Biopython code that builds the backbone (N, CA, C, O; Angstrom):
import numpy as np
from Bio.PDB.StructureBuilder import StructureBuilder

atoms = [
    (1, "MET", "N", (3.338, -22.673, 21.113)),
    (1, "MET", "CA", (3.637, -21.922, 19.987)),
    (1, "MET", "C", (4.250, -20.648, 20.374)),
    (1, "MET", "O", (3.824, -19.952, 21.295)),
    (2, "SER", "N", (5.357, -20.337, 19.573)),
    (2, "SER", "CA", (6.220, -19.177, 19.958)),
    (2, "SER", "C", (5.539, -18.048, 19.454)),
    (2, "SER", "O", (4.645, -18.053, 18.608)),
    (3, "GLN", "N", (6.144, -16.856, 20.177)),
    (3, "GLN", "CA", (5.548, -15.663, 19.658)),
    (3, "GLN", "C", (6.399, -15.074, 18.605)),
    (3, "GLN", "O", (7.621, -15.215, 18.658)),
    (4, "PRO", "N", (5.731, -14.318, 17.498)),
    (4, "PRO", "CA", (6.700, -13.887, 16.577)),
    (4, "PRO", "C", (7.700, -12.676, 17.256)),
    (4, "PRO", "O", (7.280, -11.793, 18.004)),
    (5, "PHE", "N", (9.105, -12.838, 16.827)),
    (5, "PHE", "CA", (10.083, -11.544, 17.321)),
    (5, "PHE", "C", (9.734, -10.436, 16.684)),
    (5, "PHE", "O", (9.512, -10.405, 15.473)),
    (6, "PHE", "N", (9.659, -9.435, 17.463)),
    (6, "PHE", "CA", (9.394, -8.056, 17.057)),
    (6, "PHE", "C", (10.721, -7.162, 17.336)),
    (6, "PHE", "O", (10.940, -7.015, 18.539)),
    (7, "MET", "N", (11.440, -6.675, 16.658)),
    (7, "MET", "CA", (12.457, -5.825, 16.470)),
    (7, "MET", "C", (11.861, -4.314, 16.357)),
    (7, "MET", "O", (11.209, -3.995, 15.363)),
    (8, "GLU", "N", (12.101, -3.437, 17.369)),
    (8, "GLU", "CA", (11.721, -1.974, 17.221)),
    (8, "GLU", "C", (12.830, -1.406, 16.585)),
    (8, "GLU", "O", (14.007, -1.566, 16.910)),
    (9, "THR", "N", (12.369, -0.698, 15.613)),
    (9, "THR", "CA", (13.109, 0.118, 14.840)),
    (9, "THR", "C", (13.211, 1.779, 14.946)),
    (9, "THR", "O", (12.239, 2.533, 15.007)),
    (10, "PHE", "N", (14.366, 2.103, 14.953)),
    (10, "PHE", "CA", (14.669, 3.633, 15.344)),
    (10, "PHE", "C", (14.935, 4.312, 14.009)),
    (10, "PHE", "O", (15.319, 3.688, 13.020)),
    (11, "TYR", "N", (14.714, 5.616, 14.031)),
    (11, "TYR", "CA", (15.136, 6.444, 12.787)),
    (11, "TYR", "C", (16.111, 7.528, 13.039)),
    (11, "TYR", "O", (16.154, 7.963, 14.189)),
    (12, "PHE", "N", (16.822, 7.984, 12.237)),
    (12, "PHE", "CA", (17.470, 9.382, 12.221)),
    (12, "PHE", "C", (16.829, 10.157, 11.332)),
    (12, "PHE", "O", (16.443, 9.611, 10.298)),
    (13, "TYR", "N", (16.602, 11.438, 11.510)),
    (13, "TYR", "CA", (15.567, 12.106, 10.476)),
    (13, "TYR", "C", (16.206, 13.544, 10.613)),
    (13, "TYR", "O", (16.854, 14.005, 11.553)),
    (14, "ILE", "N", (15.819, 14.159, 9.339)),
    (14, "ILE", "CA", (15.814, 15.462, 9.168)),
    (14, "ILE", "C", (14.790, 16.059, 8.629)),
    (14, "ILE", "O", (14.493, 15.570, 7.539)),
    (15, "ILE", "N", (13.948, 17.171, 9.066)),
    (15, "ILE", "CA", (12.701, 17.842, 8.734)),
    (15, "ILE", "C", (13.426, 19.074, 8.288)),
    (15, "ILE", "O", (14.592, 19.398, 8.517)),
    (16, "PHE", "N", (12.223, 19.880, 7.401)),
    (16, "PHE", "CA", (12.602, 21.100, 6.685)),
    (16, "PHE", "C", (11.278, 21.834, 6.927)),
    (16, "PHE", "O", (10.210, 21.321, 6.592)),
    (17, "SER", "N", (11.353, 23.037, 7.510)),
    (17, "SER", "CA", (10.186, 24.174, 7.207)),
    (17, "SER", "C", (10.379, 25.107, 6.339)),
    (17, "SER", "O", (11.191, 26.024, 6.464)),
    (18, "PRO", "N", (9.512, 24.891, 5.252)),
    (18, "PRO", "CA", (9.677, 26.123, 4.193)),
    (18, "PRO", "C", (9.630, 27.708, 4.847)),
    (18, "PRO", "O", (10.251, 28.725, 4.537)),
    (19, "SER", "N", (8.715, 27.467, 5.781)),
    (19, "SER", "CA", (8.238, 28.878, 6.203)),
    (19, "SER", "C", (9.412, 29.528, 7.039)),
    (19, "SER", "O", (9.605, 30.742, 6.985)),
    (20, "THR", "N", (10.052, 28.839, 7.676)),
    (20, "THR", "CA", (11.236, 29.464, 8.301)),
    (20, "THR", "C", (12.653, 29.087, 7.670)),
    (20, "THR", "O", (13.704, 29.493, 8.167)),
    (21, "ASP", "N", (12.594, 28.251, 6.499)),
    (21, "ASP", "CA", (13.856, 27.642, 6.089)),
    (21, "ASP", "C", (14.922, 27.499, 6.953)),
    (21, "ASP", "O", (15.974, 28.136, 6.991)),
    (22, "LYS", "N", (14.465, 26.435, 7.760)),
    (22, "LYS", "CA", (15.257, 25.817, 8.713)),
    (22, "LYS", "C", (15.222, 24.208, 8.686)),
    (22, "LYS", "O", (14.218, 23.631, 8.268)),
    (23, "TYR", "N", (16.170, 23.611, 9.072)),
    (23, "TYR", "CA", (16.301, 22.180, 9.252)),
    (23, "TYR", "C", (16.302, 22.107, 10.575)),
    (23, "TYR", "O", (16.578, 23.046, 11.321)),
    (24, "TYR", "N", (15.889, 20.606, 11.033)),
    (24, "TYR", "CA", (15.910, 20.084, 12.522)),
    (24, "TYR", "C", (16.303, 18.702, 12.054)),
    (24, "TYR", "O", (15.906, 18.116, 11.047)),
    (25, "ILE", "N", (17.112, 18.312, 12.923)),
    (25, "ILE", "CA", (17.834, 16.776, 12.992)),
    (25, "ILE", "C", (17.456, 16.156, 14.434)),
    (25, "ILE", "O", (17.550, 16.731, 15.518)),
    (26, "GLY", "N", (17.088, 15.079, 14.227)),
    (26, "GLY", "CA", (16.590, 14.287, 15.478)),
    (26, "GLY", "C", (16.514, 12.796, 15.212)),
    (26, "GLY", "O", (16.837, 12.339, 14.116)),
    (27, "HIS", "N", (16.096, 12.052, 16.192)),
    (27, "HIS", "CA", (15.744, 10.436, 16.155)),
    (27, "HIS", "C", (14.662, 10.184, 17.116)),
    (27, "HIS", "O", (14.188, 10.844, 18.042)),
    (28, "THR", "N", (14.374, 8.832, 16.529)),
    (28, "THR", "CA", (12.852, 8.532, 17.166)),
    (28, "THR", "C", (12.592, 7.141, 16.838)),
    (28, "THR", "O", (13.353, 6.536, 16.083)),
    (29, "SER", "N", (11.454, 6.531, 17.411)),
    (29, "SER", "CA", (11.051, 5.081, 17.161)),
    (29, "SER", "C", (9.929, 5.220, 16.369)),
    (29, "SER", "O", (9.473, 4.230, 15.796)),
    (30, "GLY", "N", (9.336, 6.483, 16.235)),
    (30, "GLY", "CA", (7.753, 6.564, 15.849)),
    (30, "GLY", "C", (7.829, 7.798, 14.814)),
    (30, "GLY", "O", (7.694, 8.898, 15.350)),
    (31, "LEU", "N", (8.029, 7.795, 13.379)),
    (31, "LEU", "CA", (8.178, 8.827, 12.532)),
    (31, "LEU", "C", (6.660, 9.630, 12.588)),
    (31, "LEU", "O", (6.602, 10.765, 13.062)),
    (32, "ASP", "N", (5.684, 9.078, 12.167)),
    (32, "ASP", "CA", (4.559, 9.668, 12.000)),
    (32, "ASP", "C", (4.120, 10.592, 13.533)),
    (32, "ASP", "O", (3.804, 11.779, 13.454)),
    (33, "GLU", "N", (4.158, 9.879, 14.828)),
    (33, "GLU", "CA", (4.028, 10.613, 15.847)),
    (33, "GLU", "C", (4.722, 11.745, 15.819)),
    (33, "GLU", "O", (4.202, 12.859, 15.886)),
    (34, "ARG", "N", (6.341, 11.450, 15.684)),
    (34, "ARG", "CA", (7.154, 12.533, 16.056)),
    (34, "ARG", "C", (6.830, 13.782, 15.223)),
    (34, "ARG", "O", (6.917, 14.911, 15.706)),
    (35, "LEU", "N", (6.428, 13.530, 13.874)),
    (35, "LEU", "CA", (6.244, 14.712, 12.932)),
    (35, "LEU", "C", (4.975, 15.400, 13.365)),
    (35, "LEU", "O", (4.836, 16.622, 13.298)),
    (36, "ARG", "N", (4.120, 14.628, 13.779)),
    (36, "ARG", "CA", (2.858, 15.447, 14.382)),
    (36, "ARG", "C", (3.157, 16.296, 15.731)),
    (36, "ARG", "O", (2.575, 17.344, 16.011)),
    (37, "LYS", "N", (4.134, 15.689, 16.505)),
    (37, "LYS", "CA", (4.432, 16.706, 17.435)),
    (37, "LYS", "C", (5.233, 17.826, 17.129)),
    (37, "LYS", "O", (4.964, 18.888, 17.691)),
    (38, "HIS", "N", (6.155, 17.770, 16.345)),
    (38, "HIS", "CA", (6.821, 18.837, 15.702)),
    (38, "HIS", "C", (5.964, 19.811, 15.060)),
    (38, "HIS", "O", (6.269, 21.003, 15.110)),
    (39, "ASN", "N", (4.976, 19.440, 14.494)),
    (39, "ASN", "CA", (3.929, 20.346, 13.713)),
    (39, "ASN", "C", (2.961, 20.982, 14.659)),
    (39, "ASN", "O", (2.248, 21.902, 14.256)),
    (40, "SER", "N", (2.885, 20.532, 15.954)),
    (40, "SER", "CA", (1.845, 21.111, 17.029)),
    (40, "SER", "C", (2.214, 22.414, 17.576)),
    (40, "SER", "O", (3.401, 22.733, 17.500)),
    (41, "ASN", "N", (1.508, 23.093, 18.034)),
    (41, "ASN", "CA", (1.895, 24.326, 18.419)),
    (41, "ASN", "C", (2.559, 24.248, 19.899)),
    (41, "ASN", "O", (1.765, 24.065, 20.822)),
    (42, "HIS", "N", (3.859, 24.363, 20.196)),
    (42, "HIS", "CA", (4.378, 24.150, 21.475)),
    (42, "HIS", "C", (5.532, 25.089, 21.641)),
    (42, "HIS", "O", (5.876, 25.799, 20.696)),
    (43, "LYS", "N", (6.085, 25.124, 22.681)),
    (43, "LYS", "CA", (7.268, 26.333, 22.670)),
    (43, "LYS", "C", (8.541, 25.887, 22.387)),
    (43, "LYS", "O", (9.404, 26.725, 22.645)),
    (44, "GLY", "N", (8.993, 24.706, 21.883)),
    (44, "GLY", "CA", (10.128, 24.316, 21.519)),
    (44, "GLY", "C", (10.583, 24.915, 20.016)),
    (44, "GLY", "O", (9.813, 25.610, 19.354)),
    (45, "PHE", "N", (11.695, 24.622, 19.644)),
    (45, "PHE", "CA", (12.301, 25.236, 18.280)),
    (45, "PHE", "C", (11.283, 24.967, 17.083)),
    (45, "PHE", "O", (11.112, 25.850, 16.243)),
    (46, "THR", "N", (10.713, 23.944, 17.013)),
    (46, "THR", "CA", (10.016, 23.383, 16.126)),
    (46, "THR", "C", (8.471, 24.146, 16.337)),
    (46, "THR", "O", (7.835, 24.469, 15.333)),
    (47, "GLY", "N", (8.089, 24.328, 17.300)),
    (47, "GLY", "CA", (6.605, 24.981, 17.385)),
    (47, "GLY", "C", (6.303, 26.107, 16.892)),
    (47, "GLY", "O", (5.133, 26.487, 16.912)),
    (48, "ARG", "N", (7.529, 27.037, 16.227)),
    (48, "ARG", "CA", (7.103, 28.081, 15.617)),
    (48, "ARG", "C", (6.164, 28.056, 14.358)),
    (48, "ARG", "O", (5.270, 28.847, 14.057)),
    (49, "ALA", "N", (6.668, 26.780, 13.614)),
    (49, "ALA", "CA", (5.953, 26.675, 12.047)),
    (49, "ALA", "C", (5.322, 25.435, 12.351)),
    (49, "ALA", "O", (5.803, 24.703, 13.215)),
    (50, "GLY", "N", (4.150, 25.087, 11.639)),
    (50, "GLY", "CA", (3.489, 24.028, 11.371)),
    (50, "GLY", "C", (3.528, 23.380, 10.085)),
    (50, "GLY", "O", (2.524, 22.805, 9.664)),
    (51, "ASP", "N", (4.744, 23.429, 9.336)),
    (51, "ASP", "CA", (4.810, 23.202, 8.132)),
    (51, "ASP", "C", (6.087, 21.960, 7.875)),
    (51, "ASP", "O", (6.492, 21.631, 6.760)),
    (52, "TRP", "N", (6.434, 21.561, 8.796)),
    (52, "TRP", "CA", (7.760, 20.495, 8.856)),
    (52, "TRP", "C", (7.356, 19.408, 8.064)),
    (52, "TRP", "O", (6.228, 18.916, 8.109)),
    (53, "GLN", "N", (8.405, 18.976, 7.231)),
    (53, "GLN", "CA", (8.289, 17.648, 6.540)),
    (53, "GLN", "C", (9.502, 16.903, 6.426)),
    (53, "GLN", "O", (10.542, 17.558, 6.490)),
    (54, "PHE", "N", (9.579, 15.690, 6.275)),
    (54, "PHE", "CA", (10.790, 14.985, 6.322)),
    (54, "PHE", "C", (11.545, 15.270, 4.874)),
    (54, "PHE", "O", (10.984, 15.348, 3.781)),
    (55, "VAL", "N", (12.654, 15.377, 5.086)),
    (55, "VAL", "CA", (13.595, 15.313, 3.665)),
    (55, "VAL", "C", (14.805, 14.236, 3.743)),
    (55, "VAL", "O", (15.681, 14.048, 2.898)),
    (56, "TYR", "N", (14.604, 13.537, 5.064)),
    (56, "TYR", "CA", (15.812, 12.586, 5.087)),
    (56, "TYR", "C", (15.548, 11.602, 6.093)),
    (56, "TYR", "O", (15.192, 12.054, 7.182)),
    (57, "THR", "N", (15.644, 10.318, 5.973)),
    (57, "THR", "CA", (15.853, 9.574, 7.125)),
    (57, "THR", "C", (16.639, 8.272, 6.848)),
    (57, "THR", "O", (16.853, 7.786, 5.737)),
    (58, "GLU", "N", (17.035, 7.786, 8.059)),
    (58, "GLU", "CA", (17.735, 6.487, 8.022)),
    (58, "GLU", "C", (17.249, 5.213, 9.186)),
    (58, "GLU", "O", (16.899, 5.433, 10.346)),
    (59, "ILE", "N", (17.306, 4.364, 8.770)),
    (59, "ILE", "CA", (16.968, 3.240, 9.804)),
    (59, "ILE", "C", (17.890, 2.605, 10.563)),
    (59, "ILE", "O", (18.980, 2.236, 10.126)),
    (60, "PHE", "N", (17.424, 2.420, 11.942)),
    (60, "PHE", "CA", (18.709, 1.629, 12.821)),
    (60, "PHE", "C", (17.589, 0.829, 13.512)),
    (60, "PHE", "O", (16.363, 0.939, 13.494)),
    (61, "SER", "N", (18.612, -0.189, 14.252)),
    (61, "SER", "CA", (18.143, -1.389, 14.970)),
    (61, "SER", "C", (18.122, -0.682, 16.383)),
    (61, "SER", "O", (17.184, -1.002, 17.113)),
    (62, "SER", "N", (18.837, 0.041, 16.762)),
    (62, "SER", "CA", (19.020, 0.408, 18.236)),
    (62, "SER", "C", (18.746, 2.011, 18.283)),
    (62, "SER", "O", (18.986, 2.734, 17.315)),
    (63, "LYS", "N", (18.324, 2.392, 19.267)),
    (63, "LYS", "CA", (18.229, 3.754, 19.567)),
    (63, "LYS", "C", (19.623, 4.437, 19.731)),
    (63, "LYS", "O", (19.764, 5.592, 19.331)),
    (64, "THR", "N", (20.717, 3.720, 20.341)),
    (64, "THR", "CA", (22.025, 4.170, 20.529)),
    (64, "THR", "C", (22.508, 4.400, 19.140)),
    (64, "THR", "O", (22.968, 5.517, 18.903)),
    (65, "GLU", "N", (22.479, 3.630, 18.306)),
    (65, "GLU", "CA", (22.705, 3.959, 16.823)),
    (65, "GLU", "C", (22.238, 5.180, 16.012)),
    (65, "GLU", "O", (22.822, 5.805, 15.127)),
    (66, "ALA", "N", (21.173, 5.325, 16.492)),
    (66, "ALA", "CA", (20.097, 6.473, 15.936)),
    (66, "ALA", "C", (20.931, 7.913, 16.371)),
    (66, "ALA", "O", (21.366, 8.854, 15.707)),
    (67, "TYR", "N", (20.925, 7.587, 17.839)),
    (67, "TYR", "CA", (21.435, 9.010, 18.313)),
    (67, "TYR", "C", (22.656, 9.266, 18.184)),
    (67, "TYR", "O", (22.941, 10.457, 18.306)),
    (68, "GLN", "N", (23.794, 8.301, 17.901)),
    (68, "GLN", "CA", (24.963, 8.549, 17.445)),
    (68, "GLN", "C", (25.122, 9.359, 16.098)),
    (68, "GLN", "O", (25.879, 10.303, 15.875)),
    (69, "ARG", "N", (24.068, 8.649, 15.123)),
    (69, "ARG", "CA", (24.027, 9.512, 13.885)),
    (69, "ARG", "C", (23.715, 10.710, 13.977)),
    (69, "ARG", "O", (24.283, 11.524, 13.250)),
    (70, "GLU", "N", (22.739, 11.117, 14.889)),
    (70, "GLU", "CA", (22.093, 12.395, 15.024)),
    (70, "GLU", "C", (23.253, 13.337, 15.417)),
    (70, "GLU", "O", (23.502, 14.393, 14.835)),
    (71, "ARG", "N", (23.950, 12.824, 16.495)),
    (71, "ARG", "CA", (25.226, 13.690, 17.077)),
    (71, "ARG", "C", (26.208, 13.964, 16.066)),
    (71, "ARG", "O", (26.665, 15.100, 15.937)),
    (72, "GLN", "N", (26.601, 12.908, 15.268)),
    (72, "GLN", "CA", (27.511, 13.109, 14.024)),
    (72, "GLN", "C", (26.824, 14.042, 13.093)),
    (72, "GLN", "O", (27.574, 14.989, 12.857)),
    (73, "ILE", "N", (26.044, 14.109, 12.668)),
    (73, "ILE", "CA", (25.315, 15.115, 11.846)),
    (73, "ILE", "C", (25.335, 16.571, 12.409)),
    (73, "ILE", "O", (25.532, 17.539, 11.674)),
    (74, "LYS", "N", (25.109, 16.677, 13.822)),
    (74, "LYS", "CA", (24.618, 17.817, 14.424)),
    (74, "LYS", "C", (26.083, 18.409, 14.571)),
    (74, "LYS", "O", (26.130, 19.637, 14.648)),
    (75, "ALA", "N", (27.350, 17.686, 14.624)),
    (75, "ALA", "CA", (28.626, 18.024, 14.759)),
    (75, "ALA", "C", (29.371, 18.698, 13.529)),
    (75, "ALA", "O", (30.454, 19.283, 13.520)),
    (76, "TRP", "N", (28.506, 18.456, 12.524)),
    (76, "TRP", "CA", (29.068, 19.167, 11.287)),
    (76, "TRP", "C", (28.838, 20.657, 11.220)),
    (76, "TRP", "O", (29.423, 21.440, 10.472)),
    (77, "LYS", "N", (27.824, 20.962, 12.183)),
    (77, "LYS", "CA", (27.590, 22.519, 11.996)),
    (77, "LYS", "C", (27.661, 23.014, 10.721)),
    (77, "LYS", "O", (28.338, 24.016, 10.488)),
    (78, "SER", "N", (27.001, 22.397, 9.797)),
    (78, "SER", "CA", (27.077, 22.825, 8.304)),
    (78, "SER", "C", (25.850, 22.698, 7.644)),
    (78, "SER", "O", (25.505, 21.552, 7.354)),
    (79, "ARG", "N", (25.049, 23.718, 7.317)),
    (79, "ARG", "CA", (23.843, 23.626, 6.376)),
    (79, "ARG", "C", (24.378, 23.027, 5.123)),
    (79, "ARG", "O", (23.610, 22.190, 4.649)),
    (80, "GLU", "N", (25.542, 23.228, 4.411)),
    (80, "GLU", "CA", (25.741, 22.921, 3.211)),
    (80, "GLU", "C", (25.851, 21.314, 3.486)),
    (80, "GLU", "O", (25.060, 20.587, 2.885)),
    (81, "ARG", "N", (26.725, 20.787, 4.300)),
    (81, "ARG", "CA", (26.625, 19.549, 4.399)),
    (81, "ARG", "C", (25.405, 18.681, 4.439)),
    (81, "ARG", "O", (25.275, 17.647, 3.784)),
    (82, "VAL", "N", (24.491, 19.204, 5.289)),
    (82, "VAL", "CA", (23.207, 18.445, 5.462)),
    (82, "VAL", "C", (22.580, 18.700, 3.967)),
    (82, "VAL", "O", (21.911, 17.777, 3.502)),
    (83, "GLU", "N", (22.697, 19.517, 3.430)),
    (83, "GLU", "CA", (21.865, 19.505, 2.259)),
    (83, "GLU", "C", (22.482, 18.786, 1.159)),
    (83, "GLU", "O", (21.833, 18.374, 0.198)),
    (84, "SER", "N", (23.815, 18.625, 1.308)),
    (84, "SER", "CA", (24.533, 17.609, 0.399)),
    (84, "SER", "C", (24.134, 16.263, 0.640)),
    (84, "SER", "O", (23.884, 15.511, -0.303)),
    (85, "LEU", "N", (24.054, 15.892, 1.854)),
    (85, "LEU", "CA", (23.314, 14.591, 2.267)),
    (85, "LEU", "C", (22.265, 14.364, 1.720)),
    (85, "LEU", "O", (22.117, 13.327, 1.074)),
    (86, "ILE", "N", (21.218, 15.347, 1.860)),
    (86, "ILE", "CA", (19.767, 15.028, 1.442)),
    (86, "ILE", "C", (19.713, 14.894, 0.210)),
    (86, "ILE", "O", (18.952, 14.017, -0.199)),
    (87, "ALA", "N", (20.473, 15.687, -0.781)),
    (87, "ALA", "CA", (20.720, 15.850, -2.461)),
    (87, "ALA", "C", (21.136, 14.415, -2.682)),
    (87, "ALA", "O", (20.406, 13.718, -3.386)),
    (88, "ARG", "N", (22.063, 13.977, -2.237)),
    (88, "ARG", "CA", (22.788, 12.514, -2.554)),
    (88, "ARG", "C", (21.465, 11.534, -2.279)),
    (88, "ARG", "O", (21.125, 10.658, -3.074)),
    (89, "ASN", "N", (20.942, 11.751, -1.333)),
    (89, "ASN", "CA", (19.862, 10.565, -0.911)),
    (89, "ASN", "C", (18.655, 10.361, -2.180)),
    (89, "ASN", "O", (18.231, 9.338, -2.718)),
    (90, "GLN", "N", (18.336, 11.764, -2.373)),
    (90, "GLN", "CA", (17.333, 12.070, -3.430)),
    (90, "GLN", "C", (17.941, 11.595, -4.900)),
    (90, "GLN", "O", (17.127, 11.119, -5.692)),
    (91, "GLN", "N", (19.002, 11.675, -5.211)),
    (91, "GLN", "CA", (19.369, 11.168, -6.118)),
    (91, "GLN", "C", (19.509, 9.615, -6.325)),
    (91, "GLN", "O", (19.319, 9.022, -7.387)),
    (92, "ALA", "N", (19.862, 9.082, -5.165)),
    (92, "ALA", "CA", (19.891, 7.664, -5.291)),
    (92, "ALA", "C", (18.648, 7.123, -5.326)),
    (92, "ALA", "O", (18.510, 6.076, -5.958)),
    (93, "SER", "N", (17.597, 7.672, -4.713)),
    (93, "SER", "CA", (16.145, 7.185, -4.870)),
    (93, "SER", "C", (15.428, 7.321, -6.416)),
    (93, "SER", "O", (14.314, 6.899, -6.728)),
    (94, "LYS", "N", (16.401, 8.035, -7.283)),
    (94, "LYS", "CA", (15.386, 8.083, -8.641)),
    (94, "LYS", "C", (15.710, 6.754, -9.211)),
    (94, "LYS", "O", (15.164, 6.378, -10.249)),
]
sb = StructureBuilder()
sb.init_structure("model")
sb.init_model(0)
sb.init_chain("A")
sb.init_seg("    ")
for serial, (resi, resn, name, xyz) in enumerate(atoms, 1):
    if name == "N":
        sb.init_residue(resn, " ", resi, " ")
    sb.init_atom(name, np.array(xyz, "f"), 0.0, 1.0, " ", f" {name:<3s}", serial, name[0])
structure = sb.get_structure()
C-alpha cells in the first residue's frame, strides 16, 4: 500500500499592526506559527507590537516561488501599491 503524497504549501503574506500602523511582508510554510512568532516579544521589527494580523496571503507550491513574490512586493517600496493589492483582494473575496 502506497503512502499518500503530501505536498508542502508555502505562503506569501502581509501582516498589519494597528498600533504601529505598519505592514510586514514575508513568506512561510506555517501561517499560524509564523503569526505567533511575530506577536511574541522579541528584538526584531515585529517584536515591538503584539497586534499583528494577516491582511493578505497567497499560496505557492514551492518556497522559491513564495520568496520571489515577497521580493517582488518589497521591491515596490510603496505603501500605496501594497494597500491597493490588499484592497483588490478584499473586493474579490466579497
